[in-house]
C-alpha positions, 0 to 999 in steps of 0.5 A: 650768147653774149651782149655788147655794151657801149660805155665811154668813148675812145679816140681813133686815128683812121687809116685814110687821110680824108677823114677828120681826126681823131674820131670818137667811137663808143667803147664796147665790151662783150658781156655774158647775156645772163649778166646781172643788169645791176652789175652792168649798170655799175660798170657803165656808170662808173666806167670801170672805176676811177683807177681803171680810168686813170690807167687807161684800161679798156675792157674788151670782154668780161665773163667769169671764165675769161676776161680781156683788157688792154692798158697803155704803157704811156702814162703808166711808166716808172722813173726809168721809163719802164711800165710800173710793176704796180700797173701790171697788178692794177690791170690783173686785179681789175680783170680778176675782180670783175670776173669774180664779181660776174661769177658771184651773181646777182646780189653778191660781190667779190672781195679780193683776199690775195694777189701776187705777181711775177714780172718776167719782161719789161716794156717801154711802149705800146699796149699791155694786153691782159688775159684773165682765165678762171682757175677755180670758180666755187661758191665762196672763192674764185681764183683767176690767173691773169697773163700780161703780154706786149703787142708782140705776144711776149709774156710780161707778167703773171698775176694770180688773184683769189676773191671771196664771194659774199652777199652784198651788204644791205644799204 
């Protein structure tokens, strides 16, 4: 069972010409039904964090086992017009960290301890689709593989991330 939570807004252009342009619709993300309410609150109030917002990352689904997000190429290019390699890593780390935080559970946090990326193909336009899958979900470590593809489903890069799971520091 999952829940859908709205956070932030995104502009869309309707397919029919009679409507006012653009439309602002709530951005919805699918979460597991048993997710820690404090984590949902942090995600909603921060809208995924400052860097996530700057990169234009939109989360579609967030669970410990599988998470999905998109990121526009526009605004994230390097000087020769290709999507910056670091943008792949930001998308990968965003998905891997949040998936690990969900796995960690209430009162615990995920801290990234290792990340690597292999870039296979470049992209100059459209959206990058990030698909994160758990490789190992333990009590103290969580490892995820995040595959980035273009709009046609071609693999652009592969990111692997390991997070250390620990108790949340006392305030």
